[in-house]
Backbone as XML, in Angstrom:
<?xml version="1.0"?>
<chain id="A" units="angstrom">
  <residue number="1" name="MET">
    <atom name="N" x="0.840" y="-1.184" z="0.000"/>
    <atom name="CA" x="0.000" y="0.000" z="0.000"/>
    <atom name="C" x="0.887" y="1.250" z="0.000"/>
  </residue>
  <residue number="2" name="ILE">
    <atom name="N" x="0.556" y="2.192" z="-0.816"/>
    <atom name="CA" x="1.336" y="3.423" z="-0.919"/>
    <atom name="C" x="0.870" y="4.400" z="0.156"/>
  </residue>
  <residue number="3" name="ALA">
    <atom name="N" x="1.827" y="4.910" z="0.913"/>
    <atom name="CA" x="1.499" y="5.912" z="1.926"/>
    <atom name="C" x="1.179" y="7.229" z="1.228"/>
  </residue>
  <residue number="4" name="HIS">
    <atom name="N" x="0.344" y="8.018" z="1.852"/>
    <atom name="CA" x="-0.010" y="9.348" z="1.336"/>
    <atom name="C" x="-0.646" y="9.261" z="-0.057"/>
  </residue>
  <residue number="5" name="THR">
    <atom name="N" x="-1.668" y="8.424" z="-0.184"/>
    <atom name="CA" x="-2.295" y="8.263" z="-1.491"/>
    <atom name="C" x="-2.918" y="9.559" z="-1.996"/>
  </residue>
  <residue number="6" name="ASP">
    <atom name="N" x="-3.360" y="10.425" z="-1.089"/>
    <atom name="CA" x="-3.917" y="11.703" z="-1.538"/>
    <atom name="C" x="-2.839" y="12.549" z="-2.230"/>
  </residue>
  <residue number="7" name="LYS">
    <atom name="N" x="-1.645" y="12.542" z="-1.665"/>
    <atom name="CA" x="-0.540" y="13.283" z="-2.277"/>
    <atom name="C" x="-0.122" y="12.640" z="-3.599"/>
  </residue>
  <residue number="8" name="THR">
    <atom name="N" x="-0.157" y="11.317" z="-3.640"/>
    <atom name="CA" x="0.196" y="10.618" z="-4.873"/>
    <atom name="C" x="-0.777" y="10.978" z="-5.985"/>
  </residue>
  <residue number="9" name="LYS">
    <atom name="N" x="-2.058" y="11.018" z="-5.654"/>
    <atom name="CA" x="-3.071" y="11.381" z="-6.652"/>
    <atom name="C" x="-2.891" y="12.820" z="-7.126"/>
  </residue>
  <residue number="10" name="LYS">
    <atom name="N" x="-2.598" y="13.732" z="-6.205"/>
    <atom name="CA" x="-2.370" y="15.134" z="-6.580"/>
    <atom name="C" x="-1.141" y="15.254" z="-7.480"/>
  </residue>
  <residue number="11" name="PHE">
    <atom name="N" x="-0.093" y="14.519" z="-7.114"/>
    <atom name="CA" x="1.137" y="14.537" z="-7.915"/>
    <atom name="C" x="0.867" y="14.057" z="-9.338"/>
  </residue>
  <residue number="12" name="LEU">
    <atom name="N" x="0.196" y="12.910" z="-9.457"/>
    <atom name="CA" x="-0.072" y="12.348" z="-10.774"/>
    <atom name="C" x="-1.003" y="13.236" z="-11.591"/>
  </residue>
  <residue number="13" name="LYS">
    <atom name="N" x="-1.971" y="13.843" z="-10.934"/>
    <atom name="CA" x="-2.880" y="14.748" z="-11.635"/>
    <atom name="C" x="-2.105" y="15.927" z="-12.212"/>
  </residue>
  <residue number="14" name="ARG">
    <atom name="N" x="-1.266" y="16.533" z="-11.379"/>
    <atom name="CA" x="-0.479" y="17.688" z="-11.828"/>
    <atom name="C" x="0.519" y="17.289" z="-12.916"/>
  </residue>
  <residue number="15" name="LEU">
    <atom name="N" x="1.161" y="16.142" z="-12.748"/>
    <atom name="CA" x="2.130" y="15.679" z="-13.746"/>
    <atom name="C" x="1.440" y="15.440" z="-15.087"/>
  </residue>
  <residue number="16" name="ASN">
    <atom name="N" x="0.261" y="14.839" z="-15.067"/>
    <atom name="CA" x="-0.479" y="14.607" z="-16.308"/>
    <atom name="C" x="-0.893" y="15.918" z="-16.968"/>
  </residue>
  <residue number="17" name="GLU">
    <atom name="N" x="-1.288" y="16.908" z="-16.168"/>
    <atom name="CA" x="-1.639" y="18.220" z="-16.717"/>
    <atom name="C" x="-0.443" y="18.838" z="-17.437"/>
  </residue>
  <residue number="18" name="LEU">
    <atom name="N" x="0.695" y="18.788" z="-16.777"/>
    <atom name="CA" x="1.908" y="19.360" z="-17.369"/>
    <atom name="C" x="2.332" y="18.598" z="-18.621"/>
  </residue>
  <residue number="19" name="ALA">
    <atom name="N" x="2.219" y="17.278" z="-18.580"/>
    <atom name="CA" x="2.605" y="16.449" z="-19.729"/>
    <atom name="C" x="1.710" y="16.741" z="-20.930"/>
  </residue>
  <residue number="20" name="GLU">
    <atom name="N" x="0.433" y="16.974" z="-20.678"/>
    <atom name="CA" x="-0.479" y="17.314" z="-21.771"/>
    <atom name="C" x="-0.115" y="18.659" z="-22.388"/>
  </residue>
  <residue number="21" name="LYS">
    <atom name="N" x="0.224" y="19.623" z="-21.530"/>
    <atom name="CA" x="0.626" y="20.935" z="-22.047"/>
    <atom name="C" x="1.869" y="20.835" z="-22.924"/>
  </residue>
  <residue number="22" name="LYS">
    <atom name="N" x="2.792" y="19.980" z="-22.521"/>
    <atom name="CA" x="4.054" y="19.826" z="-23.257"/>
    <atom name="C" x="3.929" y="18.866" z="-24.439"/>
  </residue>
  <residue number="23" name="ASN">
    <atom name="N" x="2.777" y="18.184" z="-24.541"/>
    <atom name="CA" x="2.487" y="17.320" z="-25.688"/>
    <atom name="C" x="3.459" y="16.140" z="-25.805"/>
  </residue>
  <residue number="24" name="PHE">
    <atom name="N" x="3.851" y="15.555" z="-24.668"/>
    <atom name="CA" x="4.812" y="14.450" z="-24.680"/>
    <atom name="C" x="4.281" y="13.220" z="-25.414"/>
  </residue>
  <residue number="25" name="LYS">
    <atom name="N" x="2.973" y="12.965" z="-25.340"/>
    <atom name="CA" x="2.405" y="11.760" z="-25.958"/>
    <atom name="C" x="2.584" y="11.754" z="-27.470"/>
  </residue>
  <residue number="26" name="ILE">
    <atom name="N" x="2.725" y="12.912" z="-28.063"/>
    <atom name="CA" x="2.937" y="12.988" z="-29.507"/>
    <atom name="C" x="4.417" y="13.186" z="-29.824"/>
  </residue>
  <residue number="27" name="ARG">
    <atom name="N" x="5.077" y="14.058" z="-29.085"/>
    <atom name="CA" x="6.472" y="14.396" z="-29.382"/>
    <atom name="C" x="7.424" y="13.215" z="-29.211"/>
  </residue>
  <residue number="28" name="ALA">
    <atom name="N" x="7.273" y="12.462" z="-28.126"/>
    <atom name="CA" x="8.196" y="11.349" z="-27.867"/>
    <atom name="C" x="8.075" y="10.241" z="-28.918"/>
  </residue>
  <residue number="29" name="PRO">
    <atom name="N" x="6.859" y="9.764" z="-29.237"/>
    <atom name="CA" x="6.770" y="8.736" z="-30.287"/>
    <atom name="C" x="7.247" y="9.232" z="-31.658"/>
  </residue>
  <residue number="30" name="ASN">
    <atom name="N" x="6.972" y="10.492" z="-31.982"/>
    <atom name="CA" x="7.451" y="11.035" z="-33.258"/>
    <atom name="C" x="8.969" y="11.033" z="-33.322"/>
  </residue>
  <residue number="31" name="LEU">
    <atom name="N" x="9.587" y="11.385" z="-32.212"/>
    <atom name="CA" x="11.048" y="11.379" z="-32.165"/>
    <atom name="C" x="11.588" y="9.956" z="-32.301"/>
  </residue>
  <residue number="32" name="ALA">
    <atom name="N" x="10.932" y="9.008" z="-31.650"/>
    <atom name="CA" x="11.360" y="7.603" z="-31.757"/>
    <atom name="C" x="11.259" y="7.108" z="-33.202"/>
  </residue>
  <residue number="33" name="LYS">
    <atom name="N" x="10.197" y="7.512" z="-33.890"/>
    <atom name="CA" x="10.043" y="7.123" z="-35.301"/>
    <atom name="C" x="11.173" y="7.702" z="-36.157"/>
  </residue>
  <residue number="34" name="GLU">
    <atom name="N" x="11.550" y="8.932" z="-35.868"/>
    <atom name="CA" x="12.657" y="9.538" z="-36.622"/>
    <atom name="C" x="13.977" y="8.835" z="-36.334"/>
  </residue>
  <residue number="35" name="PHE">
    <atom name="N" x="14.175" y="8.408" z="-35.078"/>
    <atom name="CA" x="15.384" y="7.644" z="-34.742"/>
    <atom name="C" x="15.429" y="6.369" z="-35.586"/>
  </residue>
  <residue number="36" name="GLU">
    <atom name="N" x="14.285" y="5.684" z="-35.677"/>
    <atom name="CA" x="14.237" y="4.432" z="-36.439"/>
    <atom name="C" x="14.467" y="4.673" z="-37.926"/>
  </residue>
  <residue number="37" name="LYS">
    <atom name="N" x="13.870" y="5.738" z="-38.438"/>
    <atom name="CA" x="13.906" y="6.007" z="-39.875"/>
    <atom name="C" x="15.255" y="6.542" z="-40.353"/>
  </residue>
  <residue number="38" name="TYR">
    <atom name="N" x="15.796" y="7.510" z="-39.609"/>
    <atom name="CA" x="17.002" y="8.200" z="-40.067"/>
    <atom name="C" x="18.245" y="7.928" z="-39.228"/>
  </residue>
  <residue number="39" name="GLY">
    <atom name="N" x="18.080" y="7.229" z="-38.130"/>
    <atom name="CA" x="19.187" y="7.081" z="-37.191"/>
    <atom name="C" x="19.236" y="8.315" z="-36.299"/>
  </residue>
  <residue number="40" name="ILE">
    <atom name="N" x="20.196" y="8.367" z="-35.444"/>
    <atom name="CA" x="20.282" y="9.480" z="-34.501"/>
    <atom name="C" x="21.094" y="10.609" z="-35.133"/>
  </residue>
  <residue number="41" name="THR">
    <atom name="N" x="20.414" y="11.707" z="-35.395"/>
    <atom name="CA" x="21.080" y="12.887" z="-35.946"/>
    <atom name="C" x="21.347" y="13.864" z="-34.799"/>
  </residue>
  <residue number="42" name="ASP">
    <atom name="N" x="22.178" y="14.851" z="-35.059"/>
    <atom name="CA" x="22.459" y="15.856" z="-34.031"/>
    <atom name="C" x="21.191" y="16.604" z="-33.622"/>
  </residue>
  <residue number="43" name="LEU">
    <atom name="N" x="20.347" y="16.905" z="-34.608"/>
    <atom name="CA" x="19.101" y="17.611" z="-34.327"/>
    <atom name="C" x="18.164" y="16.756" z="-33.463"/>
  </residue>
  <residue number="44" name="ASP">
    <atom name="N" x="18.071" y="15.458" z="-33.798"/>
    <atom name="CA" x="17.218" y="14.568" z="-33.010"/>
    <atom name="C" x="17.755" y="14.395" z="-31.595"/>
  </residue>
  <residue number="45" name="LEU">
    <atom name="N" x="19.056" y="14.334" z="-31.469"/>
    <atom name="CA" x="19.654" y="14.212" z="-30.143"/>
    <atom name="C" x="19.340" y="15.447" z="-29.304"/>
  </residue>
  <residue number="46" name="LYS">
    <atom name="N" x="19.410" y="16.608" z="-29.930"/>
    <atom name="CA" x="19.081" y="17.847" z="-29.227"/>
    <atom name="C" x="17.602" y="17.861" z="-28.821"/>
  </residue>
  <residue number="47" name="ARG">
    <atom name="N" x="16.734" y="17.409" z="-29.719"/>
    <atom name="CA" x="15.306" y="17.327" z="-29.400"/>
    <atom name="C" x="15.052" y="16.354" z="-28.259"/>
  </residue>
  <residue number="48" name="PHE">
    <atom name="N" x="15.766" y="15.217" z="-28.263"/>
    <atom name="CA" x="15.645" y="14.242" z="-27.178"/>
    <atom name="C" x="16.048" y="14.876" z="-25.851"/>
  </residue>
  <residue number="49" name="GLN">
    <atom name="N" x="17.168" y="15.581" z="-25.836"/>
    <atom name="CA" x="17.639" y="16.215" z="-24.613"/>
    <atom name="C" x="16.657" y="17.274" z="-24.125"/>
  </residue>
  <residue number="50" name="THR">
    <atom name="N" x="16.018" y="17.978" z="-25.046"/>
    <atom name="CA" x="15.015" y="18.977" z="-24.679"/>
    <atom name="C" x="13.812" y="18.317" z="-24.019"/>
  </residue>
  <residue number="51" name="ILE">
    <atom name="N" x="13.326" y="17.236" z="-24.636"/>
    <atom name="CA" x="12.184" y="16.514" z="-24.063"/>
    <atom name="C" x="12.546" y="15.948" z="-22.700"/>
  </residue>
  <residue number="52" name="ASP">
    <atom name="N" x="13.736" y="15.378" z="-22.590"/>
    <atom name="CA" x="14.190" y="14.810" z="-21.316"/>
    <atom name="C" x="14.216" y="15.872" z="-20.223"/>
  </residue>
  <residue number="53" name="THR">
    <atom name="N" x="14.759" y="17.033" z="-20.529"/>
    <atom name="CA" x="14.821" y="18.131" z="-19.560"/>
    <atom name="C" x="13.419" y="18.594" z="-19.174"/>
  </residue>
  <residue number="54" name="GLU">
    <atom name="N" x="12.534" y="18.682" z="-20.157"/>
    <atom name="CA" x="11.166" y="19.112" z="-19.876"/>
    <atom name="C" x="10.430" y="18.110" z="-18.990"/>
  </residue>
  <residue number="55" name="ILE">
    <atom name="N" x="10.669" y="16.818" z="-19.203"/>
    <atom name="CA" x="10.038" y="15.792" z="-18.366"/>
    <atom name="C" x="10.530" y="15.926" z="-16.928"/>
  </residue>
  <residue number="56" name="ILE">
    <atom name="N" x="11.818" y="16.085" z="-16.754"/>
    <atom name="CA" x="12.374" y="16.247" z="-15.407"/>
    <atom name="C" x="11.810" y="17.501" z="-14.748"/>
  </residue>
  <residue number="57" name="ASP">
    <atom name="N" x="11.727" y="18.593" z="-15.490"/>
    <atom name="CA" x="11.158" y="19.837" z="-14.951"/>
    <atom name="C" x="9.700" y="19.646" z="-14.542"/>
  </residue>
  <residue number="58" name="CYS">
    <atom name="N" x="8.945" y="18.906" z="-15.334"/>
    <atom name="CA" x="7.539" y="18.636" z="-14.993"/>
    <atom name="C" x="7.432" y="17.806" z="-13.715"/>
  </residue>
  <residue number="59" name="ILE">
    <atom name="N" x="8.296" y="16.828" z="-13.570"/>
    <atom name="CA" x="8.300" y="16.001" z="-12.358"/>
    <atom name="C" x="8.618" y="16.866" z="-11.142"/>
  </residue>
  <residue number="60" name="LEU">
    <atom name="N" x="9.618" y="17.722" z="-11.267"/>
    <atom name="CA" x="9.988" y="18.596" z="-10.150"/>
    <atom name="C" x="8.863" y="19.576" z="-9.818"/>
  </residue>
  <residue number="61" name="CYS">
    <atom name="N" x="8.231" y="20.122" z="-10.832"/>
    <atom name="CA" x="7.130" y="21.057" z="-10.618"/>
    <atom name="C" x="5.958" y="20.357" z="-9.928"/>
  </residue>
  <residue number="62" name="ALA">
    <atom name="N" x="5.617" y="19.161" z="-10.389"/>
    <atom name="CA" x="4.526" y="18.412" z="-9.765"/>
    <atom name="C" x="4.864" y="18.066" z="-8.319"/>
  </residue>
  <residue number="63" name="THR">
    <atom name="N" x="6.121" y="17.772" z="-8.053"/>
    <atom name="CA" x="6.552" y="17.463" z="-6.691"/>
    <atom name="C" x="6.411" y="18.685" z="-5.798"/>
  </residue>
  <residue number="64" name="LYS">
    <atom name="N" x="6.788" y="19.841" z="-6.319"/>
    <atom name="CA" x="6.688" y="21.068" z="-5.529"/>
    <atom name="C" x="5.249" y="21.407" z="-5.175"/>
  </residue>
  <residue number="65" name="THR">
    <atom name="N" x="4.308" y="21.026" z="-6.028"/>
    <atom name="CA" x="2.909" y="21.365" z="-5.751"/>
    <atom name="C" x="2.332" y="20.551" z="-4.599"/>
  </residue>
  <residue number="66" name="ILE">
    <atom name="N" x="2.931" y="19.407" z="-4.292"/>
    <atom name="CA" x="2.370" y="18.582" z="-3.215"/>
    <atom name="C" x="3.193" y="18.603" z="-1.938"/>
  </residue>
  <residue number="67" name="THR">
    <atom name="N" x="4.388" y="19.173" z="-1.991"/>
    <atom name="CA" x="5.215" y="19.206" z="-0.785"/>
    <atom name="C" x="4.817" y="20.388" z="0.080"/>
  </residue>
  <residue number="68" name="ARG">
    <atom name="N" x="5.199" y="20.294" z="1.310"/>
    <atom name="CA" x="4.861" y="21.356" z="2.262"/>
    <atom name="C" x="5.484" y="22.672" z="1.861"/>
  </residue>
  <residue number="69" name="LYS">
    <atom name="N" x="4.715" y="23.699" z="2.085"/>
    <atom name="CA" x="5.222" y="25.043" z="1.833"/>
    <atom name="C" x="5.468" y="25.716" z="3.182"/>
  </residue>
  <residue number="70" name="ASN">
    <atom name="N" x="6.312" y="26.712" z="3.169"/>
    <atom name="CA" x="6.607" y="27.486" z="4.371"/>
    <atom name="C" x="7.101" y="26.602" z="5.516"/>
  </residue>
  <residue number="71" name="CYS">
    <atom name="N" x="8.055" y="25.765" z="5.233"/>
    <atom name="CA" x="8.630" y="24.929" z="6.285"/>
    <atom name="C" x="9.433" y="25.820" z="7.229"/>
  </residue>
  <residue number="72" name="VAL">
    <atom name="N" x="9.127" y="25.731" z="8.504"/>
    <atom name="CA" x="9.813" y="26.536" z="9.512"/>
    <atom name="C" x="10.499" y="25.580" z="10.471"/>
  </residue>
  <residue number="73" name="TYR">
    <atom name="N" x="11.758" y="25.843" z="10.712"/>
    <atom name="CA" x="12.516" y="25.005" z="11.621"/>
    <atom name="C" x="12.785" y="25.780" z="12.905"/>
  </residue>
  <residue number="74" name="GLN">
    <atom name="N" x="12.724" y="25.084" z="14.008"/>
    <atom name="CA" x="12.997" y="25.681" z="15.309"/>
    <atom name="C" x="14.486" y="26.000" z="15.398"/>
  </residue>
  <residue number="75" name="LYS">
    <atom name="N" x="14.791" y="27.248" z="15.723"/>
    <atom name="CA" x="16.187" y="27.643" z="15.872"/>
    <atom name="C" x="16.582" y="27.512" z="17.336"/>
  </residue>
  <residue number="76" name="PRO">
    <atom name="N" x="17.804" y="27.078" z="17.585"/>
    <atom name="CA" x="18.252" y="26.973" z="18.962"/>
    <atom name="C" x="18.188" y="28.338" z="19.654"/>
  </residue>
  <residue number="77" name="HIS">
    <atom name="N" x="17.801" y="28.315" z="20.930"/>
    <atom name="CA" x="17.664" y="29.542" z="21.720"/>
    <atom name="C" x="18.971" y="30.342" z="21.726"/>
  </residue>
  <residue number="78" name="ALA">
    <atom name="N" x="20.097" y="29.668" z="21.786"/>
    <atom name="CA" x="21.395" y="30.356" z="21.836"/>
    <atom name="C" x="21.629" y="31.203" z="20.578"/>
  </residue>
  <residue number="79" name="LEU">
    <atom name="N" x="21.153" y="30.742" z="19.448"/>
    <atom name="CA" x="21.318" y="31.512" z="18.211"/>
    <atom name="C" x="20.416" y="32.753" z="18.203"/>
  </residue>
  <residue number="80" name="LEU">
    <atom name="N" x="19.238" y="32.618" z="18.764"/>
    <atom name="CA" x="18.302" y="33.729" z="18.770"/>
    <atom name="C" x="18.729" y="34.842" z="19.739"/>
  </residue>
  <residue number="81" name="THR">
    <atom name="N" x="19.293" y="34.443" z="20.859"/>
    <atom name="CA" x="19.650" y="35.428" z="21.873"/>
    <atom name="C" x="21.101" y="35.879" z="21.804"/>
  </residue>
  <residue number="82" name="GLY">
    <atom name="N" x="21.905" y="35.144" z="21.058"/>
    <atom name="CA" x="23.315" y="35.495" z="20.950"/>
    <atom name="C" x="24.129" y="34.984" z="22.132"/>
  </residue>
  <residue number="83" name="SER">
    <atom name="N" x="23.490" y="34.244" z="23.021"/>
    <atom name="CA" x="24.228" y="33.732" z="24.169"/>
    <atom name="C" x="24.922" y="32.434" z="23.802"/>
  </residue>
  <residue number="84" name="GLY">
    <atom name="N" x="25.962" y="32.143" z="24.518"/>
    <atom name="CA" x="26.701" y="30.912" z="24.337"/>
    <atom name="C" x="27.611" y="30.909" z="23.140"/>
  </residue>
  <residue number="85" name="LEU">
    <atom name="N" x="27.931" y="32.073" z="22.637"/>
    <atom name="CA" x="28.821" y="32.114" z="21.477"/>
    <atom name="C" x="30.238" y="32.100" z="21.856"/>
  </residue>
</chain>
């Protein structure tokens, strides 16, 4: 069983939204077809790297939408008061 299923659902929803905007379902298969047809060209390699970077960015963005915001950590009293230095 996956812990935090609500967060998992939010993550997947956001990731799918971003993937649709970036049109990965069409771009990736088209690129694969070009690899098969023409081999790997410099232009195709650059396009692959662009898609790869965009996928990673989408994953990071979706992760940020479900993680806690405004994380506050307790600072040691000595740091706040300047004592014990």
